[in-house]
DSSP file (Angstrom, degrees, kcal/mol; ACC not computed):
  #  RESIDUE AA STRUCTURE BP1 BP2  ACC     N-H-->O    O-->H-N    N-H-->O    O-->H-N    TCO  KAPPA ALPHA  PHI   PSI    X-CA   Y-CA   Z-CA
    1    1 A M              0   0    0      0, 0.0     2,-0.4     0, 0.0     3,-0.2   0.000 360.0 360.0 360.0 105.9    0.0    0.0    0.0
    2    2 A S        +     0   0    0     21,-0.2    21,-0.4     1,-0.2     0, 0.0  -0.857 360.0  14.8-115.1 151.2    1.8    3.1   -1.2
    3    3 A N  S    S-     0   0    0     -2,-0.4    20,-0.6     1,-0.2     2,-0.3   0.945  72.1-159.7  59.1  56.4    0.7    6.7   -1.3
    4    4 A I  E     +A   22   0A   0     -3,-0.2    18,-0.2     1,-0.2    -1,-0.2  -0.534  13.6 179.2 -69.9 126.6   -2.3    6.5    1.1
    5    5 A S  E     +     0   0A   0     16,-2.7     2,-0.3    -2,-0.3    -1,-0.2   0.895  56.2   6.9 -94.9 -50.2   -4.6    9.5    0.4
    6    6 A Y  E     -     0   0A   0     15,-0.4    15,-1.8     2,-0.0     2,-0.3  -0.940  52.1-155.5-139.3 155.1   -7.6    9.2    2.7
    7    7 A L  E     +A   20   0A   0     -2,-0.3     2,-0.3    13,-0.2    13,-0.2  -0.955  18.8 172.7-126.5 148.4   -8.9    7.1    5.6
    8    8 A S  E     -A   19   0A   0     11,-2.0    11,-2.9    -2,-0.3     2,-0.4  -0.992  19.3-144.2-154.6 156.3  -12.5    6.6    6.5
    9    9 A T  E     -A   18   0A   0     -2,-0.3     2,-0.3     9,-0.2     9,-0.2  -0.966  13.4-174.7-125.3 140.3  -14.7    4.6    8.9
   10   10 A G  E     -A   17   0A   0      7,-2.8     7,-3.1    -2,-0.4     2,-0.3  -0.978   5.3-163.5-132.5 148.0  -18.2    3.1    8.4
   11   11 A R  E     +A   16   0A   0     -2,-0.3    97,-0.5     5,-0.2     2,-0.3  -0.957  15.1 168.5-133.8 150.0  -20.5    1.3   10.8
   12   12 A R  E >   -A   15   0A   0      3,-1.9     3,-2.6    -2,-0.3    67,-0.2  -0.862  69.9 -38.6-158.4 125.7  -23.6   -0.9   10.6
   13   13 A K  T 3  S-     0   0    0     95,-0.7    58,-0.1    97,-0.4    98,-0.0  -0.399 125.9 -26.5  53.0-121.7  -25.1   -2.9   13.5
   14   14 A N  T 3  S+     0   0    0     -2,-0.1     2,-0.3    -3,-0.1    -1,-0.3   0.289 115.5 106.4-102.6  11.1  -22.0   -4.1   15.4
   15   15 A A  E <   -A   12   0A   0     -3,-2.6    -3,-1.9    55,-0.1     2,-0.4  -0.702  48.7-166.7 -93.3 141.5  -19.7   -4.1   12.3
   16   16 A V  E     -AB  11  69A   0     53,-2.6    53,-2.0    -2,-0.3     2,-0.4  -0.996   1.9-168.8-128.0 128.1  -17.0   -1.5   11.8
   17   17 A A  E     -AB  10  68A   0     -7,-3.1    -7,-2.8    -2,-0.4     2,-0.5  -0.969   2.7-167.7-119.5 130.3  -15.2   -1.0    8.5
   18   18 A R  E     -AB   9  67A   0     49,-2.9    49,-3.0    -2,-0.4     2,-0.4  -0.969  10.6-167.8-115.9 130.6  -12.1    1.1    8.0
   19   19 A V  E     -AB   8  66A   0    -11,-2.9   -11,-2.0    -2,-0.5     2,-0.4  -0.942   9.3-170.2-122.9 139.3  -11.0    1.9    4.5
   20   20 A S  E     -AB   7  65A   0     45,-2.4    45,-2.8    -2,-0.4     2,-0.4  -0.951  14.1-146.3-123.5 149.6   -7.8    3.4    3.2
   21   21 A V  E     + B   0  64A   0    -15,-1.8   -16,-2.7    -2,-0.4   -15,-0.4  -0.909  19.0 170.0-120.1 139.2   -7.3    4.6   -0.4
   22   22 A S  E     -AB   4  63A   0     41,-2.2    41,-3.5    -2,-0.4   -18,-0.2  -0.955  45.2 -83.5-139.1 162.5   -4.2    4.6   -2.6
   23   23 A D  E    S+ B   0  62A   0    -20,-0.6    39,-0.3   -21,-0.4     2,-0.2  -0.387  75.8 106.5 -62.9 140.8   -3.6    5.3   -6.3
   24   24 A G  S    S-     0   0    0     37,-1.8    39,-0.1    -2,-0.1    -1,-0.1  -0.849  77.1 -63.5-178.1-145.4   -4.3    2.2   -8.4
   25   25 A N  S    S-     0   0    0     -2,-0.2    36,-0.2    36,-0.1    38,-0.2   0.068  79.5 -82.1-127.6  25.1   -6.7    0.6  -10.9
   26   26 A G  S    S+     0   0    0     36,-0.8    37,-0.2     1,-0.3     2,-0.2   0.640  73.8 148.9  93.2  15.9  -10.0    0.2   -8.9
   27   27 A K        -     0   0    0     33,-0.1    37,-2.7     7,-0.0     2,-0.5  -0.562  34.0-148.7 -85.5 152.0   -9.6   -3.0   -7.0
   28   28 A I  E     -c   64   0A   0     -2,-0.2     7,-0.9    35,-0.2     2,-0.5  -0.977  10.5-169.7-121.6 120.4  -11.2   -3.5   -3.6
   29   29 A I  E     -cD  65  34A   0     35,-2.9    37,-3.7    -2,-0.5     2,-0.5  -0.949   0.5-169.4-113.5 122.6   -9.5   -5.6   -1.0
   30   30 A I  E >  S-cD  66  33A   0      3,-3.0     3,-1.3    -2,-0.5    37,-0.2  -0.957  75.1 -21.5-115.2 118.7  -11.4   -6.6    2.1
   31   31 A N  T 3  S-     0   0    0     35,-2.9    -1,-0.2    -2,-0.5    36,-0.1   0.903 127.3 -52.1  48.0  49.4   -9.4   -8.2    4.9
   32   32 A D  T 3  S+     0   0    0     34,-0.3     2,-0.3     1,-0.2    -1,-0.3   0.679 123.1  97.9  63.0  22.3   -6.7   -9.2    2.5
   33   33 A K  E <  S-D   30   0A   0     -3,-1.3    -3,-3.0     2,-0.0    -1,-0.2  -0.935  80.0-104.0-130.3 156.7   -9.2  -10.9    0.1
   34   34 A T  E  >  -D   29   0A   0     -2,-0.3     4,-2.6    -5,-0.2    -5,-0.2  -0.365  38.9-108.2 -71.2 163.3  -10.9   -9.7   -3.1
   35   35 A I  H  > S+     0   0    0     -7,-0.9     4,-2.2     1,-0.2     5,-0.2   0.843 120.6  54.3 -64.1 -32.5  -14.5   -8.7   -2.6
   36   36 A D  H  > S+     0   0    0      1,-0.2     4,-0.7     2,-0.2    -1,-0.2   0.899 111.7  44.1 -67.4 -40.3  -15.6  -11.9   -4.5
   37   37 A E  H  4 S+     0   0    0      2,-0.2    -2,-0.2     1,-0.1    -1,-0.2   0.902 114.2  50.5 -68.1 -41.0  -13.6  -14.1   -2.2
   38   38 A Y  H  < S+     0   0    0     -4,-2.6    -2,-0.2     1,-0.2    -3,-0.2   0.934 120.7  30.6 -68.1 -47.2  -14.8  -12.3    0.9
   39   39 A F  H >< S-     0   0    0     -4,-2.2     3,-2.1     1,-0.3    -1,-0.2   0.441  93.4-163.8 -92.5   0.7  -18.6  -12.3    0.2
   40   40 A G  T 3<  -     0   0    0     -4,-0.7    -1,-0.3     1,-0.3    -2,-0.1  -0.255  64.8 -17.5  57.9-133.4  -18.4  -15.6   -1.6
   41   41 A G  T 3  S+     0   0    0     -4,-0.1     2,-1.7     1,-0.1    -1,-0.3   0.256 100.8 117.0 -90.2  12.7  -21.5  -16.3   -3.7
   42   42 A L    <>  +     0   0    0     -3,-2.1     4,-1.8     1,-0.2     3,-0.4  -0.583  34.8 172.3 -85.1  83.0  -23.6  -13.7   -1.9
   43   43 A E  H  > S+     0   0    0     -2,-1.7     4,-2.4     1,-0.2    -1,-0.2   0.832  73.2  60.0 -61.6 -34.8  -24.3  -11.4   -4.8
   44   44 A R  H  > S+     0   0    0      1,-0.2     4,-2.0     2,-0.2    -1,-0.2   0.903 106.6  46.6 -61.7 -41.8  -26.8   -9.3   -2.8
   45   45 A L  H  > S+     0   0    0     -3,-0.4     4,-2.5     2,-0.2    -1,-0.2   0.874 110.6  52.0 -71.0 -36.3  -24.2   -8.4   -0.2
   46   46 A K  H  X S+     0   0    0     -4,-1.8     4,-2.1     2,-0.2    -2,-0.2   0.906 109.6  50.7 -62.7 -40.4  -21.6   -7.5   -2.9
   47   47 A K  H  < S+     0   0    0     -4,-2.4     4,-0.5     2,-0.2    -2,-0.2   0.906 111.0  48.2 -63.9 -42.0  -24.2   -5.2   -4.5
   48   48 A V  H >< S+     0   0    0     -4,-2.0     3,-0.9     1,-0.2    -2,-0.2   0.929 113.1  47.7 -62.4 -46.3  -24.8   -3.5   -1.1
   49   49 A A  H 3< S+     0   0    0     -4,-2.5    -2,-0.2     1,-0.2    -1,-0.2   0.843 115.4  44.2 -65.8 -34.7  -21.1   -3.1   -0.4
   50   50 A L  T >X S+     0   0    0     -4,-2.1     3,-1.1     1,-0.2     4,-0.7   0.381  80.4 105.6 -93.8   4.4  -20.4   -1.6   -3.9
   51   51 A E  G X4 S+     0   0    0     -3,-0.9     3,-1.0    -4,-0.5     4,-0.4   0.866  77.7  52.6 -53.7 -42.7  -23.4    0.7   -4.1
   52   52 A P  G >> S+     0   0    0      0, 0.0     3,-1.0     0, 0.0     4,-0.7   0.778  97.6  67.3 -66.9 -23.5  -21.3    3.9   -3.5
   53   53 A M  G <4 S+     0   0    0     -3,-1.1     6,-0.3     1,-0.2     3,-0.3   0.787  92.7  60.0 -67.5 -26.4  -18.9    3.0   -6.4
   54   54 A A  G << S+     0   0    0     -3,-1.0    -1,-0.2    -4,-0.7     3,-0.1   0.703  95.3  64.2 -74.0 -18.6  -21.7    3.5   -8.9
   55   55 A V  T <4 S+     0   0    0     -3,-1.0     2,-0.5    -4,-0.4    -1,-0.2   0.881 107.7  35.1 -73.2 -38.8  -22.2    7.1   -7.9
   56   56 A W    ><  -     0   0    0     -4,-0.7     3,-0.9    -3,-0.3    -1,-0.2  -0.971  60.0-160.1-126.0 125.2  -18.7    8.3   -9.0
   57   57 A E  G >  S+     0   0    0     -2,-0.5     3,-1.2     1,-0.2    -1,-0.1   0.646  82.6  79.4 -76.3 -15.0  -16.8    7.0  -12.0
   58   58 A G  G >   +     0   0    0      1,-0.3     3,-1.5     2,-0.1    -1,-0.2   0.523  66.6  89.2 -71.6  -4.5  -13.4    8.3  -10.7
   59   59 A T  G X   +     0   0    0     -3,-0.9     3,-1.4    -6,-0.3    -1,-0.3   0.669  69.1  77.4 -68.2 -14.6  -13.1    5.3   -8.4
   60   60 A R  G <  S+     0   0    0     -3,-1.2    -1,-0.3     1,-0.3    -2,-0.1   0.684  89.0  56.8 -68.0 -17.4  -11.4    3.4  -11.2
   61   61 A S  G <  S+     0   0    0     -3,-1.5   -37,-1.8   -36,-0.2     2,-0.3   0.266 102.5  64.8 -99.1  12.3   -8.2    5.3  -10.5
   62   62 A Y  E <   -B   23   0A   0     -3,-1.4   -36,-0.8   -39,-0.3     2,-0.4  -0.950  68.6-138.8-132.4 153.0   -7.9    4.3   -6.8
   63   63 A D  E     -B   22   0A   0    -41,-3.5   -41,-2.2    -2,-0.3     2,-0.5  -0.923  19.0-150.1-106.9 138.4   -7.4    1.0   -4.9
   64   64 A F  E     -Bc  21  28A   0    -37,-2.7   -35,-2.9    -2,-0.4     2,-0.6  -0.941   7.8-166.8-114.0 122.7   -9.5    0.6   -1.7
   65   65 A Y  E     -Bc  20  29A   0    -45,-2.8   -45,-2.4    -2,-0.5     2,-0.4  -0.941  13.1-169.5-110.4 115.8   -8.2   -1.5    1.2
   66   66 A V  E     -Bc  19  30A   0    -37,-3.7   -35,-2.9    -2,-0.6     2,-0.5  -0.878  15.4-167.5-112.8 135.1  -10.9   -2.3    3.7
   67   67 A N  E     +B   18   0A   0    -49,-3.0   -49,-2.9    -2,-0.4     2,-0.4  -0.983  20.1 175.8-117.0 117.4  -10.5   -3.8    7.2
   68   68 A V  E     +B   17   0A   0     -2,-0.5     2,-0.3   -51,-0.2   -51,-0.2  -0.968   5.6 159.3-127.9 138.6  -13.8   -4.9    8.6
   69   69 A N  E     +B   16   0A   0    -53,-2.0   -53,-2.6    -2,-0.4     3,-0.1  -0.980  34.4  45.3-151.1 162.5  -14.6   -6.8   11.8
   70   70 A G  S    S+     0   0    0     -2,-0.3   -55,-0.1     1,-0.2   -54,-0.1   0.166  82.6  37.3  86.0 154.6  -17.6   -7.4   14.2
   71   71 A G  S    S-     0   0    0    -57,-0.2    -1,-0.2   -56,-0.1     2,-0.1  -0.125  93.5 -58.3  69.1-165.9  -21.1   -8.3   13.4
   72   72 A G     >  -     0   0    0     -3,-0.1     4,-2.3   -57,-0.0     5,-0.2  -0.417  57.3 -87.5-105.4-176.0  -22.3  -10.7   10.7
   73   73 A V  H  > S+     0   0    0      1,-0.2     4,-2.1     2,-0.2     5,-0.1   0.849 124.8  53.5 -66.1 -33.8  -21.8  -10.6    6.9
   74   74 A G  H  > S+     0   0    0      2,-0.2     4,-1.8     1,-0.2    -1,-0.2   0.934 112.1  43.8 -65.3 -46.1  -24.9   -8.5    6.3
   75   75 A G  H  > S+     0   0    0      1,-0.2     4,-2.2     2,-0.2    -2,-0.2   0.860 112.0  54.2 -65.4 -36.0  -23.8   -5.8    8.8
   76   76 A Q  H  X S+     0   0    0     -4,-2.3     4,-2.5     2,-0.2    -1,-0.2   0.882 105.7  52.4 -67.0 -37.8  -20.3   -5.9    7.4
   77   77 A A  H  X S+     0   0    0     -4,-2.1     4,-2.2     1,-0.2    -1,-0.2   0.919 111.2  47.4 -63.0 -42.7  -21.5   -5.3    3.9
   78   78 A G  H  X S+     0   0    0     -4,-1.8     4,-2.3     2,-0.2    -2,-0.2   0.875 111.4  50.7 -64.4 -38.2  -23.4   -2.2    5.2
   79   79 A A  H  X S+     0   0    0     -4,-2.2     4,-2.4     2,-0.2   -62,-0.2   0.892 109.8  49.9 -67.3 -40.1  -20.3   -1.0    7.1
   80   80 A V  H  X S+     0   0    0     -4,-2.5     4,-2.6     2,-0.2     5,-0.2   0.915 111.0  50.3 -62.8 -43.2  -18.2   -1.4    3.9
   81   81 A S  H  X S+     0   0    0     -4,-2.2     4,-2.2     1,-0.2    -2,-0.2   0.921 111.4  48.0 -60.3 -45.4  -20.8    0.6    1.9
   82   82 A H  H  X S+     0   0    0     -4,-2.3     4,-2.0     1,-0.2    -2,-0.2   0.912 113.3  46.8 -63.3 -44.1  -20.8    3.4    4.5
   83   83 A S  H  X S+     0   0    0     -4,-2.4     4,-2.1     2,-0.2    -1,-0.2   0.893 112.0  50.2 -68.5 -38.6  -17.0    3.6    4.7
   84   84 A L  H  X S+     0   0    0     -4,-2.6     4,-2.3     1,-0.2    -1,-0.2   0.902 110.1  51.1 -64.6 -39.6  -16.7    3.6    0.9
   85   85 A A  H  X S+     0   0    0     -4,-2.2     4,-1.8    -5,-0.2    -2,-0.2   0.905 110.8  48.6 -63.1 -40.8  -19.3    6.4    0.6
   86   86 A R  H  X S+     0   0    0     -4,-2.0     4,-1.4     1,-0.2    -1,-0.2   0.880 112.7  46.5 -68.9 -37.2  -17.5    8.5    3.2
   87   87 A V  H  X S+     0   0    0     -4,-2.1     4,-2.0     2,-0.2    -1,-0.2   0.853 109.6  54.2 -75.1 -32.5  -14.1    8.1    1.5
   88   88 A I  H  X S+     0   0    0     -4,-2.3     4,-2.7     1,-0.2     7,-0.2   0.878 105.4  55.0 -64.4 -36.6  -15.6    8.9   -1.9
   89   89 A L  H  < S+     0   0    0     -4,-1.8    -1,-0.2     1,-0.2    -2,-0.2   0.888 108.6  47.7 -61.7 -39.1  -16.9   12.1   -0.4
   90   90 A K  H  < S+     0   0    0     -4,-1.4     3,-0.3     1,-0.2    -2,-0.2   0.865 114.2  46.9 -69.0 -35.6  -13.4   13.0    0.7
   91   91 A L  H  < S+     0   0    0     -4,-2.0     2,-0.4     1,-0.3    -2,-0.2   0.879 128.7  19.8 -72.4 -38.1  -12.0   12.2   -2.8
   92   92 A N    ><  -     0   0    0     -4,-2.7     3,-1.5    -5,-0.1    -1,-0.3  -0.863  59.5-171.8-140.7 100.4  -14.7   14.1   -4.7
   93   93 A E  G >  S+     0   0    0     -2,-0.4     3,-1.4    -3,-0.3     4,-0.2   0.761  84.5  67.9 -62.4 -26.9  -16.7   16.7   -2.9
   94   94 A A  G >  S+     0   0    0      1,-0.3     3,-0.5     2,-0.1     4,-0.4   0.691  88.0  66.1 -69.5 -18.2  -19.0   17.1   -5.9
   95   95 A S  G <> S+     0   0    0     -3,-1.5     4,-2.6    -7,-0.2    -1,-0.3   0.437  73.3  97.0 -83.0   2.2  -20.5   13.6   -5.4
   96   96 A K  H <> S+     0   0    0     -3,-1.4     4,-2.8     1,-0.2     5,-0.2   0.910  81.0  49.0 -60.0 -45.6  -22.1   14.7   -2.1
   97   97 A T  H <> S+     0   0    0     -3,-0.5     4,-2.3    -4,-0.2    -1,-0.2   0.906 113.6  46.4 -63.8 -40.9  -25.5   15.3   -3.5
   98   98 A A  H  > S+     0   0    0     -4,-0.4     4,-1.7     2,-0.2    -1,-0.2   0.913 114.8  46.8 -67.3 -42.6  -25.6   12.0   -5.3
   99   99 A L  H  <>S+     0   0    0     -4,-2.6     5,-2.3     1,-0.2     6,-0.5   0.906 114.6  47.3 -64.7 -41.7  -24.4   10.0   -2.3
  100  100 A K  H ><5S+     0   0    0     -4,-2.8     3,-0.9    -5,-0.2    -2,-0.2   0.887 108.3  55.1 -67.7 -39.1  -26.8   11.8    0.0
  101  101 A K  H 3<5S+     0   0    0     -4,-2.3    -1,-0.2     1,-0.3    -2,-0.2   0.873 109.1  47.6 -61.7 -38.3  -29.7   11.3   -2.4
  102  102 A E  T 3<5S-     0   0    0     -4,-1.7    -1,-0.3    -5,-0.1    -2,-0.2   0.563 113.6-121.2 -78.6  -9.1  -29.0    7.5   -2.3
  103  103 A G  T < 5S+     0   0    0     -3,-0.9    -3,-0.2    -4,-0.5     3,-0.2   0.750  72.7 130.6  76.6  25.1  -28.8    7.6    1.5
  104  104 A L      < +     0   0    0     -5,-2.3   -19,-0.2     1,-0.2    -4,-0.2   0.672  64.0  55.4 -86.9 -17.8  -25.3    6.3    1.6
  105  105 A L  S    S+     0   0    0     -6,-0.5     2,-0.4    -9,-0.1    -1,-0.2   0.627  87.6  93.0 -89.3 -13.4  -23.8    8.9    3.9
  106  106 A T  S    S-     0   0    0     -3,-0.2     2,-0.4    -6,-0.1   -24,-0.0  -0.669  78.3-126.9 -85.0 130.2  -26.3    8.3    6.7
  107  107 A R        -     0   0    0     -2,-0.4     2,-0.8     1,-0.1   -95,-0.1  -0.627  21.7-125.5 -75.7 127.2  -25.3    5.8    9.3
  108  108 A D        -     0   0    0    -97,-0.5   -95,-0.7    -2,-0.4    -1,-0.1  -0.642  25.9-169.1 -75.4 108.3  -28.1    3.1    9.7
  109  109 A S        +     0   0    0     -2,-0.8     2,-0.2   -97,-0.1    -1,-0.2   0.450  41.8 123.2 -85.2  -0.2  -28.7    3.4   13.5
  110  110 A R        +     0   0    0      3,-0.0   -97,-0.4     1,-0.0     2,-0.3  -0.452  37.0 173.8 -67.3 127.7  -30.9    0.3   13.8
  111  111 A M        -     0   0    0     -2,-0.2     2,-0.3   -99,-0.1    -2,-0.0  -0.826  41.2 -81.8-127.4 166.5  -29.4   -2.1   16.3
  112  112 A V        -     0   0    0     -2,-0.3     2,-0.2     1,-0.1     0, 0.0  -0.531  50.2-119.6 -69.4 131.6  -30.5   -5.4   17.9
  113  113 A E        -     0   0    0     -2,-0.3     9,-0.2     1,-0.1    10,-0.1  -0.491  31.8-111.1 -73.7 141.7  -33.0   -4.7   20.7
  114  114 A R        -     0   0    0     -2,-0.2     2,-0.3     1,-0.1    -1,-0.1  -0.338  29.4-103.1 -75.1 155.0  -31.8   -6.0   24.1
  115  115 A K        -     0   0    0      5,-0.1     7,-0.2    -2,-0.0    -1,-0.1  -0.593  36.9-139.8 -74.7 134.8  -33.4   -8.9   25.9
  116  116 A K    >   -     0   0    0      5,-0.7     3,-1.2    -2,-0.3     2,-0.1  -0.678  22.6-101.1 -95.8 151.1  -35.7   -7.7   28.8
  117  117 A P  T 3  S+     0   0    0      0, 0.0    -1,-0.1     0, 0.0     4,-0.1  -0.423 106.6  27.9 -68.2 144.9  -35.8   -9.4   32.2
  118  118 A G  T 3  S+     0   0    0      1,-0.3     8,-0.4    -2,-0.1     3,-0.0   0.549 107.3  90.3  81.6   7.9  -38.9  -11.7   32.7
  119  119 A R  S <  S-     0   0    0     -3,-1.2    -1,-0.3     6,-0.1     6,-0.2  -0.962  75.9-132.5-132.8 151.3  -39.2  -12.4   28.9
  120  120 A P  S    S+     0   0    0      0, 0.0     2,-0.2     0, 0.0     5,-0.1   0.836  90.9   0.3 -73.1 -30.2  -37.6  -15.1   26.8
  121  121 A K  S    S-     0   0    0      3,-0.8    -5,-0.7    -7,-0.1    -7,-0.1  -0.682  99.2 -70.8-138.9-166.2  -36.5  -12.6   24.1
  122  122 A A  S    S-     0   0    0     -7,-0.2    -6,-0.1    -2,-0.2    -8,-0.1   0.916 124.9  -1.5 -61.4 -45.9  -36.6   -8.8   23.5
  123  123 A R  S    S+     0   0    0    -10,-0.1    -1,-0.1    -8,-0.1    -8,-0.0   0.634 104.9 104.9-119.1 -23.4  -40.3   -8.7   22.8
  124  124 A K        -     0   0    0     -5,-0.1    -3,-0.8     1,-0.1     2,-0.3  -0.295  55.0-152.5 -63.4 144.5  -41.6  -12.2   23.0
  125  125 A R        -     0   0    0     -6,-0.2    -6,-0.1    -5,-0.1     3,-0.1  -0.848  22.3-100.2-116.1 155.6  -43.6  -13.1   26.1
  126  126 A F        -     0   0    0     -8,-0.4     2,-0.0    -2,-0.3    -1,-0.0  -0.372  58.6 -80.1 -66.2 154.2  -44.0  -16.4   27.9
  127  127 A Q        -     0   0    0      1,-0.1     2,-0.4    -2,-0.0    -1,-0.1  -0.326  47.1-126.4 -61.6 132.2  -47.3  -18.2   27.2
  128  128 A F        -     0   0    0     -3,-0.1     2,-0.5    -2,-0.0    -1,-0.1  -0.650  22.9-166.2 -82.9 132.3  -50.2  -16.7   29.2
  129  129 A S        -     0   0    0     -2,-0.4    -2,-0.0     1,-0.1    -1,-0.0  -0.978  11.9-165.6-121.6 121.7  -52.2  -19.2   31.2
  130  130 A K              0   0    0     -2,-0.5    -1,-0.1     1,-0.2    -2,-0.0   0.900 360.0 360.0 -71.6 -40.5  -55.5  -18.1   32.6
  131  131 A R              0   0    0      0, 0.0    -1,-0.2     0, 0.0    -2,-0.0   0.355 360.0 360.0-125.3 360.0  -55.8  -21.1   35.0
């Protein structure tokens, strides 16, 4: 990794993705694997992760190195998407309106609801017995 230009962080659920950018030819490396290796055959997750790349065509001249941990693969895909959108904003200020319109700059604040005492799960209740 030579000539790092920008760093950015993205989050979704319990997943955190950190991305660094260097001059290159548009490849995306996630945890030392290509995006196809990392997400395997899950095309939906690859599409979610690469959503910000469609906004700006200049991404072909940079390499993106992503380090992601925590959460599951769905949350990690969302975190990668958020971090890529934020770093694209740093690379090209003009893409802000397009990124914002697609909702890619907003952190998805939905988290797993905690389990409450006296209940088997967060909202589920034990079976009610009248007698």
